[in-house]
Phi, psi and omega in degrees: 000316179296317179300317181294323178296320178294319178296321179299316179297316179297317182293326178297325180284323188262009181307125183283316182253108185293346178290349178260015179296339178301338181293340180264355178277144177302139177288176177305148183302133175062033175241138173225172178231123172271133181214163180207149174238141166257142189228168177286350180176190185250016177260109185298333182280320187262331188268164183234161174282141175243332173216148175227137173222143179215143182227131177281143175238127178237117183062238179257015183248134173267115187269077182296340177284343177250079185228162179236129176222138179209141172257132186249138172270107188280158172279321183287152177288146177281118181273149185301320182293325178288322179299322178297330181281303185262355174059032175248126179264170178302324179296333182283338184247357186293339178270358181288167176281159171290147184302328180298334178277332186275322186305314179302322178294319180296316181298321180289333177288317184278330183056223180262012183293148172300147180255128181253134179199171173253119193055049187298331182294329177295311180298321180293320178298321178295316178296319184300329179306321185270326178296320178302317180291332183278311186231005172079012177224172172263167178302126180270357187297142170300147182246139177237117182261116185291330178293330176290317177299318179295315179303314181299319182286329185255320188244003184301331179246020182287147178288160177305141178083004179297144178282129188239135176228111179253019182294153181301318181294323178294319180296313180299318181295313181297327182268002179056047179251151181292138177266099177283172179297112185282167180065026164247123191303318181292314179301316181295320178295320180294314178296322177297320177298317179295319178299314182301312183296319182291317180291324176296319177296317178302316182295317181297327181265359180072026181274133175253155179266124180300144179260143171222167184283114181230171182291141178285147172138172177216144183289159171288165176306149184294339179297000000 
């Protein structure tokens, strides 16, 4: 957290394109953005984004009418294992825009709002590849990781050696939230938004999630 704050200060000073200074301004009061990326694979250096979705949250409301969705035509080849996950073929994304055209629109949509995600650092690293090339900095937005919020509510007081499951499906089940078709960027962003609001409410009311014996492990990033 301290490192990210220092990087934010450095980036504010070194911002190449001053028209993007709005990214360092506080977003509207009580607004955050839940977002998700689908990618050609899980290697941040070699793989590319193929879809991005983001949804604004204001207070306790998910503003599905205020959303961002984009299909990207990637440079990297679509690998068979990734196609099995997100079910998008090269033919499905060839009509998409190049990421260089999409990133400015995405940045203006999120502004300086905190970003909410599941394995959010992976998605941010993928976005940062292109933001760096565009304006010479990384995303300065505060990050909110829903699996961390979930861990605090369920396992924060767990004894050593407790079996832990931070999988997306376990979180949805424990919070009694609908499991939409996963590995669709909009659905994943929407489910992440619902998880965030429920866990935030639990924290405000001091509600803990009961523990039961479940399989150990955590899912890979949704991309």
